[in-house]
C-alpha positions as CSV (number, residue, x, y, z in Angstrom):
1,M,0.0,0.0,0.0
2,K,1.3,3.5,-0.8
3,K,2.0,5.8,2.0
4,K,-0.5,8.3,0.8
5,N,-3.3,5.7,1.0
6,L,-2.1,4.6,4.4
7,Y,-2.3,8.2,5.7
8,I,-5.9,8.5,4.4
9,A,-6.9,5.3,6.0
10,L,-5.4,6.3,9.4
11,V,-7.2,9.7,9.2
12,C,-10.6,7.9,8.6
13,L,-9.9,5.4,11.4
14,S,-9.1,8.3,13.8
15,L,-12.3,10.1,12.9
16,M,-14.4,7.0,13.5
17,S,-12.7,6.6,16.9
18,L,-13.3,10.3,17.7
19,D,-17.0,10.0,16.9
20,A,-17.3,7.0,19.2
21,L,-15.5,9.0,21.9
22,A,-17.8,12.0,21.4
23,Q,-20.9,9.7,21.6
24,K,-19.7,8.4,24.9
25,N,-18.2,11.6,26.4
26,R,-20.2,14.4,24.7
27,T,-21.7,16.3,27.5
28,Y,-21.1,19.7,29.1
29,D,-20.9,19.9,32.9
30,G,-23.7,22.4,33.2
31,P,-27.3,22.2,34.3
32,N,-28.3,20.5,31.0
33,K,-26.6,18.0,28.8
34,M,-24.9,19.6,25.7
35,N,-22.7,18.3,22.9
36,T,-19.1,19.7,22.9
37,W,-17.1,17.9,20.2
38,S,-16.9,18.7,16.4
39,V,-14.7,18.1,13.4
40,T,-13.8,20.8,10.8
41,G,-12.4,20.3,7.3
42,Y,-10.5,23.1,5.6
43,G,-9.5,23.9,2.0
44,G,-8.1,27.1,0.6
45,I,-5.4,29.2,-1.0
46,T,-1.9,29.6,0.5
47,K,0.5,32.5,0.3
48,F,4.2,32.7,1.3
49,F,5.7,35.7,3.1
50,G,9.5,35.9,3.2
51,D,12.6,36.8,1.3
52,L,11.5,35.2,-2.0
53,K,8.3,37.2,-2.2
54,E,7.8,39.9,-4.9
55,Y,4.2,40.9,-4.2
56,D,1.8,40.6,-1.3
57,F,-1.5,40.1,-3.2
58,K,-0.5,38.8,-6.6
59,R,1.8,36.1,-8.0
60,G,5.3,36.8,-9.3
61,D,7.3,35.1,-12.0
62,H,7.3,31.2,-11.8
63,E,4.6,31.4,-9.1
64,N,1.5,29.2,-9.5
65,L,-1.6,29.1,-7.3
66,T,-0.9,27.2,-4.2
67,G,-3.2,25.7,-1.6
68,A,-3.7,23.5,1.4
69,W,-6.2,21.2,3.0
70,G,-6.6,20.6,6.7
71,L,-8.6,19.0,9.5
72,S,-9.2,20.0,13.1
73,I,-10.7,18.2,16.0
74,N,-12.5,20.7,18.2
75,K,-13.5,20.6,21.9
76,Q,-15.7,23.4,23.2
77,L,-14.9,24.0,26.8
78,S,-17.5,26.8,27.4
79,P,-19.6,29.0,25.1
80,I,-16.6,31.3,24.7
81,F,-13.5,29.2,25.0
82,G,-12.4,26.1,23.2
83,V,-9.3,24.1,22.0
84,Q,-8.6,22.4,18.7
85,L,-5.9,20.1,17.3
86,T,-5.3,21.2,13.7
87,G,-3.3,19.6,10.9
88,Y,-2.5,20.9,7.4
89,N,-1.0,19.4,4.3
90,G,-0.2,21.9,1.5
91,W,2.4,23.5,-0.8
92,L,4.0,26.9,-1.1
93,Q,5.8,28.9,-3.8
94,G,7.5,32.3,-4.0
95,S,9.8,34.3,-6.3
96,K,11.7,37.6,-6.4
97,K,13.8,39.4,-8.9
98,N,17.1,41.1,-8.1
99,V,18.0,39.3,-4.9
100,T,21.3,41.1,-4.0
101,V,23.8,39.4,-1.7
102,P,27.6,40.0,-1.0
103,N,30.1,38.3,-3.3
104,P,31.7,35.6,-1.2
105,Y,35.1,36.2,-2.8
106,N,35.1,40.0,-2.8
107,P,32.9,41.7,-0.1
108,E,33.0,44.9,-2.1
109,L,31.1,43.3,-4.9
110,T,27.6,41.9,-4.9
111,N,25.8,39.1,-6.8
112,T,22.3,39.5,-8.1
113,Y,19.9,36.7,-8.7
114,D,16.3,36.1,-10.0
115,A,15.2,33.3,-7.7
116,Y,12.1,31.3,-7.0
117,F,11.3,28.4,-4.7
118,K,8.7,25.7,-4.2
119,S,7.8,23.6,-1.2
120,P,5.9,20.9,-2.9
121,S,4.4,19.3,0.3
122,F,4.6,20.4,3.8
123,V,2.8,19.1,6.9
124,Q,1.9,21.2,10.0
125,V,0.2,20.2,13.2
126,S,-0.7,22.6,16.0
127,L,-2.7,22.9,19.2
128,D,-4.8,26.1,19.2
129,G,-7.0,27.9,21.7
130,T,-10.1,29.7,20.4
131,V,-12.1,32.6,21.7
132,N,-15.6,33.3,20.6
133,L,-15.4,37.1,20.1
134,N,-19.0,37.9,19.3
135,R,-20.2,36.1,22.4
136,L,-17.6,37.8,24.4
137,L,-18.3,41.3,23.1
138,F,-22.0,41.3,22.2
139,G,-23.5,38.6,24.3
140,Y,-25.9,35.8,23.3
141,K,-28.8,37.8,21.8
142,K,-26.9,39.4,18.8
143,L,-25.5,37.4,15.9
144,R,-27.1,34.2,17.3
145,R,-26.2,32.1,14.3
146,W,-22.8,33.6,13.7
147,K,-19.6,32.6,15.4
148,V,-16.4,34.8,15.2
149,D,-13.4,33.0,16.6
150,A,-9.9,34.3,17.2
151,H,-7.4,31.4,17.5
152,L,-3.8,31.2,18.5
153,G,-1.6,28.1,18.9
154,A,1.8,26.5,18.7
155,G,2.9,23.4,16.7
156,I,5.4,21.9,14.4
157,M,6.0,22.0,10.7
158,Y,7.8,19.5,8.4
159,Y,8.8,21.0,5.0
160,H,11.0,20.4,2.0
161,T,12.2,23.2,-0.3
162,D,13.7,23.4,-3.8
163,V,15.2,26.7,-5.1
164,T,16.1,27.8,-8.6
165,A,18.3,30.9,-8.9
166,T,19.5,32.7,-12.1
167,N,22.6,34.9,-11.9
168,V,21.8,38.3,-13.4
169,T,24.8,40.2,-12.0
170,P,26.0,42.7,-14.7
171,G,29.5,41.8,-16.0
172,S,29.7,38.6,-14.0
173,P,31.4,35.7,-15.7
174,N,28.5,33.6,-14.3
175,F,25.8,35.8,-15.8
176,G,22.9,33.7,-16.9
177,K,24.0,30.7,-14.9
178,I,21.1,28.7,-13.4
179,T,21.7,27.1,-9.9
180,T,19.4,24.7,-8.2
181,L,19.6,23.6,-4.6
182,S,17.4,21.6,-2.2
183,S,16.9,21.4,1.5
184,N,17.3,17.6,1.5
185,T,21.1,17.8,1.1
186,D,23.7,16.5,3.6
187,G,24.2,20.1,4.7
188,S,20.6,20.9,5.3
189,S,19.5,22.6,8.5
190,K,18.0,19.6,10.3
191,T,17.2,21.5,13.5
192,A,15.6,18.7,15.4
193,G,15.9,15.5,13.5
194,T,14.4,14.3,10.2
195,W,11.2,12.9,9.0
196,D,11.1,10.6,5.9
197,R,8.2,11.1,3.5
198,N,8.0,10.0,-0.2
199,G,11.7,9.3,-0.1
200,S,12.7,12.8,1.0
201,T,14.1,14.3,4.2
202,Y,12.0,17.0,5.7
203,T,13.2,19.7,8.0
204,R,11.3,20.3,11.2
205,E,10.6,23.8,12.7
206,W,8.4,25.2,15.4
207,V,5.4,27.3,14.2
208,M,2.9,29.6,15.8
209,P,-0.4,30.0,13.9
210,A,-2.8,32.8,14.6
211,G,-6.1,33.6,12.8
212,L,-9.7,34.7,12.6
213,A,-12.6,32.5,11.6
214,V,-16.3,33.3,10.9
215,H,-18.8,30.5,11.0
216,Y,-22.5,30.3,10.2
217,E,-24.8,27.7,11.7
218,L,-26.4,25.9,8.8
219,S,-28.2,23.1,10.7
220,P,-28.0,21.1,13.9
221,R,-25.0,19.2,12.4
222,F,-23.2,21.5,10.0
223,D,-21.6,24.9,10.1
224,L,-20.0,26.7,7.2
225,G,-17.3,29.3,7.7
226,L,-14.4,31.3,6.3
227,D,-11.0,31.2,8.1
228,Y,-7.7,33.1,7.6
229,T,-4.7,31.8,9.4
230,Y,-1.3,33.4,9.5
231,T,1.6,31.2,10.6
232,Y,4.9,32.3,12.0
233,V,7.7,29.9,11.2
234,N,10.8,29.8,13.5
235,T,13.3,30.0,10.6
236,E,14.5,32.2,7.7
237,K,15.1,29.1,5.6
238,L,11.7,28.0,4.5
239,D,12.6,29.6,1.2
240,L,16.3,28.6,1.6
241,T,17.2,32.3,1.6
242,V,18.8,34.2,4.4
243,G,18.5,38.0,3.8
244,N,21.8,39.7,2.7
245,R,23.8,36.5,3.4
246,T,22.8,33.8,0.9
247,D,24.8,33.2,-2.3
248,Y,23.0,30.4,-4.2
249,E,26.0,29.3,-6.2
250,T,28.4,28.8,-3.3
251,Q,25.6,28.2,-0.7
252,T,27.5,30.6,1.6
253,G,25.5,31.7,4.6
254,L,22.7,29.2,4.0
255,W,23.5,26.2,6.2
256,T,24.7,28.1,9.2
257,F,22.6,29.3,12.1
258,Q,23.5,32.9,11.6
259,K,20.6,35.2,11.0
260,G,20.3,37.7,8.2
261,D,18.7,41.1,8.1
262,S,15.2,39.7,7.2
263,K,12.5,38.5,9.5
264,N,11.5,34.8,9.9
265,D,9.4,33.4,7.2
266,R,5.6,33.3,7.4
267,W,2.8,31.8,5.3
268,G,-1.0,32.4,5.3
269,V,-4.0,30.5,4.1
270,L,-7.5,31.8,3.3
271,Q,-9.8,28.8,3.4
272,V,-13.4,27.5,3.6
273,A,-14.3,25.6,6.7
274,L,-17.0,23.0,7.0
275,T,-17.7,21.8,10.5
276,Y,-19.6,18.6,11.6
277,K,-20.9,18.7,15.1
278,L,-20.7,15.4,16.9
279,G,-23.0,14.0,19.6
280,K,-26.5,12.5,20.0
281,N,-29.8,14.1,19.4
282,A,-28.4,17.3,17.9
283,V,-30.8,20.3,17.7
284,M,-30.4,24.0,17.2
285,A,-32.1,27.0,18.7
286,K,-34.9,28.7,16.7
287,K,-35.0,32.4,16.9
288,G,-33.1,32.3,20.2
289,K,-35.6,29.9,21.8
290,Y,-34.4,26.8,23.6
291,D,-36.2,23.7,24.6
292,A,-34.1,21.4,26.8
293,G,-36.4,18.5,26.2
294,S,-36.1,18.5,22.4
295,G,-32.5,17.2,22.3
296,R,-28.9,18.3,22.9
297,Y,-27.7,21.7,21.8
298,H,-24.0,22.2,20.9
299,L,-21.9,24.4,23.2
300,R,-20.4,26.1,20.1
301,W,-23.7,28.0,19.7
302,A,-26.0,27.6,22.8
303,N,-26.2,29.6,25.9
304,P,-26.4,27.1,28.9
305,Q,-28.2,29.7,31.0
306,A,-31.0,29.9,28.4
307,L,-31.7,26.2,29.1
308,I,-32.6,26.8,32.7
309,P,-36.3,27.4,33.0
310,V,-37.3,30.8,34.6
311,P,-38.7,30.3,38.1
312,Y,-42.5,30.6,38.1
313,N,-43.7,33.3,40.6
314,P,-47.5,33.1,40.6
315,T,-49.5,36.3,41.0
316,M,-52.3,36.6,43.6
317,N,-54.8,35.7,41.0
318,D,-52.8,32.6,40.0
319,A,-52.4,31.6,43.6
320,D,-56.2,32.0,44.1
321,S,-56.9,29.9,41.0
322,I,-54.5,27.2,42.2
323,A,-56.0,27.2,45.6
324,K,-59.6,26.9,44.2
325,A,-58.6,24.1,41.8
326,N,-57.0,22.1,44.7
327,M,-59.7,22.9,47.3
328,P,-61.2,19.7,48.7
329,K,-64.8,18.9,48.3
330,P,-67.1,20.3,51.1
331,V,-67.4,18.0,54.1
332,D,-70.8,16.9,55.2
333,P,-71.6,19.1,58.2
334,R,-73.3,16.1,59.9
335,L,-69.8,14.8,60.5
336,Y,-69.1,17.6,62.9
337,T,-72.4,17.4,64.9
338,D,-73.7,14.9,67.5
339,T,-77.3,16.1,68.2
340,D,-78.1,13.5,70.9
341,G,-74.6,13.6,72.5
342,D,-74.2,9.8,72.4
343,G,-70.6,10.0,70.9
344,V,-71.7,9.0,67.4
345,A,-71.7,11.8,64.7
346,D,-75.0,12.5,63.1
347,L,-73.6,11.3,59.7
348,F,-73.3,7.8,61.1
349,D,-76.0,7.9,63.8
350,K,-78.9,5.5,62.9
351,E,-80.8,6.8,65.9
352,P,-80.0,10.6,66.2
353,N,-82.4,11.2,69.1
354,T,-81.4,8.6,71.7
355,P,-82.1,9.7,75.3
356,A,-79.3,11.3,77.2
357,G,-76.9,8.9,78.9
358,S,-77.8,6.0,76.6
359,V,-75.2,3.4,75.8
360,V,-75.2,3.0,72.0
361,S,-73.6,0.9,69.4
362,G,-71.1,2.1,66.8
363,G,-74.1,2.9,64.6
364,G,-75.7,5.1,67.3
365,V,-78.5,2.6,68.2
366,A,-79.4,2.5,71.9
367,M,-78.5,-0.8,73.6
368,D,-79.3,-2.4,76.9
369,L,-76.0,-2.8,78.7
370,D,-77.6,-4.9,81.4
371,K,-78.9,-7.4,78.9
372,I,-75.5,-7.6,77.2
373,I,-73.8,-8.4,80.5
374,R,-76.5,-11.0,81.4
375,D,-76.1,-12.7,78.1
376,A,-72.3,-12.8,78.5
377,I,-72.7,-14.3,82.0
378,K,-75.4,-16.8,80.8
379,N,-73.1,-18.1,78.0
380,N,-70.2,-18.1,80.5
381,L,-67.7,-17.2,77.7
382,P,-66.9,-13.9,76.0
383,K,-68.1,-13.5,72.5
384,D,-65.6,-14.0,69.7
385,E,-65.9,-10.3,68.8
386,C,-66.4,-7.3,71.0
387,E,-69.4,-5.1,70.2
388,A,-68.6,-1.4,69.7
389,L,-70.3,0.6,72.5
390,F,-70.4,4.3,73.1
391,S,-71.5,6.4,76.0
392,N,-70.7,9.8,77.7
393,I,-69.9,10.8,81.3
394,E,-70.8,14.5,81.9
395,F,-69.2,16.8,84.5
396,D,-70.0,20.0,86.3
397,T,-68.3,23.2,85.3
398,D,-64.6,23.2,86.0
399,K,-64.9,19.8,87.8
400,A,-63.3,16.4,87.3
401,I,-65.6,14.6,89.7
402,I,-67.7,11.7,88.3
403,R,-71.4,11.9,89.0
404,D,-73.3,9.1,90.7
405,A,-75.3,8.2,87.6
406,S,-72.1,7.9,85.5
407,K,-70.5,5.7,88.2
408,E,-73.3,3.1,87.7
409,T,-72.5,3.1,83.9
410,L,-68.8,2.7,84.6
411,A,-69.5,-0.2,87.0
412,K,-71.3,-2.1,84.3
413,V,-68.5,-1.4,81.9
414,I,-66.0,-2.9,84.3
415,E,-68.2,-6.0,84.6
416,L,-68.4,-6.3,80.8
417,L,-64.6,-5.8,80.3
418,N,-63.8,-8.4,82.9
419,L,-66.0,-10.9,81.1
420,R,-64.8,-10.0,77.6
421,T,-61.0,-9.9,77.6
422,N,-61.0,-9.2,73.9
423,C,-62.3,-5.7,74.5
424,R,-60.6,-2.5,75.4
425,I,-61.9,0.9,76.6
426,V,-61.0,4.3,75.2
427,L,-61.6,7.4,77.4
428,V,-61.7,10.7,75.5
429,G,-61.8,13.9,77.6
430,H,-63.4,17.2,76.5
431,T,-64.4,20.6,78.0
432,D,-66.5,23.6,77.1
433,A,-64.9,26.8,75.8
434,R,-65.1,29.0,78.9
435,A,-61.4,29.1,79.8
436,S,-58.0,29.3,78.1
437,D,-56.8,26.7,75.7
438,N,-54.0,25.4,78.0
439,Y,-56.3,25.3,81.0
440,N,-59.0,23.4,79.2
441,M,-56.4,20.9,77.9
442,G,-55.3,20.2,81.5
443,L,-58.9,20.0,82.7
444,A,-59.7,17.4,80.0
445,R,-56.7,15.4,81.1
446,R,-57.8,15.5,84.8
447,R,-61.3,14.2,83.7
448,V,-60.0,11.2,81.8
449,D,-57.6,10.4,84.7
450,A,-60.5,10.5,87.1
451,A,-62.4,8.0,85.0
452,K,-59.4,5.8,84.6
453,R,-58.8,5.8,88.4
454,F,-62.4,4.8,89.0
455,L,-62.1,1.9,86.6
456,V,-58.9,0.6,88.3
457,R,-60.3,1.1,91.9
458,Q,-63.5,-0.7,91.0
459,G,-61.8,-3.8,89.9
460,L,-60.9,-3.7,86.2
461,K,-58.5,-6.6,86.0
462,D,-56.3,-5.6,83.0
463,T,-55.5,-1.9,83.2
464,S,-53.4,-2.1,80.0
465,R,-56.7,-2.1,78.0
466,I,-57.4,1.4,79.1
467,L,-56.5,4.1,76.5
468,I,-56.9,7.8,77.2
469,E,-57.2,10.8,74.8
470,Y,-58.0,14.4,75.7
471,F,-58.7,17.4,73.4
472,G,-59.8,20.2,75.7
473,E,-62.3,22.5,73.9
474,Y,-61.2,21.7,70.4
475,R,-63.8,19.0,69.6
476,P,-67.2,20.1,70.8
477,I,-70.4,18.2,70.0
478,A,-72.6,21.2,70.6
479,E,-72.5,25.0,70.4
480,N,-70.9,26.7,73.4
481,T,-73.5,29.5,73.4
482,T,-76.2,27.7,75.4
483,V,-76.4,26.0,78.8
484,E,-77.3,22.7,77.2
485,G,-74.5,22.9,74.7
486,L,-71.9,23.8,77.4
487,Q,-73.1,20.8,79.5
488,S,-72.8,18.4,76.5
489,N,-69.3,19.5,75.8
490,R,-68.1,18.9,79.4
491,R,-67.8,15.1,79.0
492,V,-65.6,12.0,78.9
493,E,-66.5,9.7,76.1
494,I,-66.4,6.0,76.7
495,K,-65.7,3.7,73.7
496,I,-65.7,0.0,74.1
497,L,-64.0,-1.5,71.1
498,P,-62.3,-4.8,70.0
499,N,-58.7,-5.1,70.9
500,N,-57.7,-5.7,67.3
501,T,-59.0,-2.4,66.0
502,L,-56.9,0.7,65.5
503,R,-57.8,3.9,67.3
504,S,-60.6,5.5,65.2
505,T,-60.1,8.9,63.6
506,Y,-62.0,11.5,65.6
507,P,-63.7,14.2,63.6
508,A,-62.9,17.8,64.2
509,G,-65.6,19.8,65.9
510,F,-66.8,23.4,65.8
511,Q,-66.5,26.3,68.3
512,K,-68.3,29.5,68.7
């Protein structure tokens, strides 16, 4: 395989590997995932600037149009800064008439030449940093689809040069003599080793490229641009001419490291650039609008801050609408009332007018507690399941003393609980609203403690089955504006429930 084909194959393989790398590691460490890798291909016209240069903007004698092609691998570090690895392969030519140098044999005389050179194939590789000038100077809202990059870097150049010089010194015995020389001779300036390509020895020199590029975003994948790069070469001998020293026929002053009166050589290239942006799900902004959910924007163009959604601050009207939309359905007011004061809310009470002091079931139906106890004694065994019973003990104002009528009810409850070991009792203390919140909470606690002490003293065998709750004035069953309502609210509720049930949710009351 020829070396040229081998190089092309290696470049293609490298690009495939780079694309796989970009697919795997393609994100920007910002609030949203963004693509950051791209590849740019270049092609354009080259121009040499040095000793053998007759004109700046047109070709001299023996000069043909020269060019170069290149490839860069780009990594965008932020919306403004990036780096790229750039490589070129191209050719250069230059010519000049009446190149005057001292005669090596008689310093008082001079030799004059018409000379031209060609560098048929050079290779240059550099690492460059880029700065997005329009983002830096104008922000993200202007020139959204344009990218103006200044770039500067450092690298290395391998070149080979051939020079043809004609002696045009008046009166010289060598007038008209044509001399050719090449940089691949034994005396060439091999500053840092050699590189063999196409059978020729190439000289290596350091270079510093600088330039300006303008790109336009064509699509989510492609950008088209124009780039001008001006490269400083660390030698005067790219054209094998050292100003005021070189004599082509004797090669005097050419292969030494002495500098002449001219600057180091340079070359420039004006080129078209086509960029392919790597990464998954590529999208581009439309009229400055971004949608983070549509895909991945490229950091070459996108503003990461624009992908962050603006916090939503609702107005009072918005907040009112949201509150109304999420407002729960109205609760049946019967859940908050207990007309007959039996401990069962009217919503669930099947007999809402039971006499005061009645013992009722979980459905609010009046029950004969004596009959329940007699049946339990008659059967001599507790039932498999405890029946839910409810009753209230009422108290005098600011008192925690159990009334005699309530003591009779509690005595029967003790007898029932001792027979039915699968039952438990819940004591819930309440007050009316005629004191402070803290005082009423303490009064409710004293009332349930009084009921608990009575049960223990009167012979309840297993005291662990007694649970107490107290809510002060917060859960009334009647209005606190009448004598009857105040008396109904001064109570301890008695609930007899199965042991295997959880504590029931107690509804909130109302207070006036």
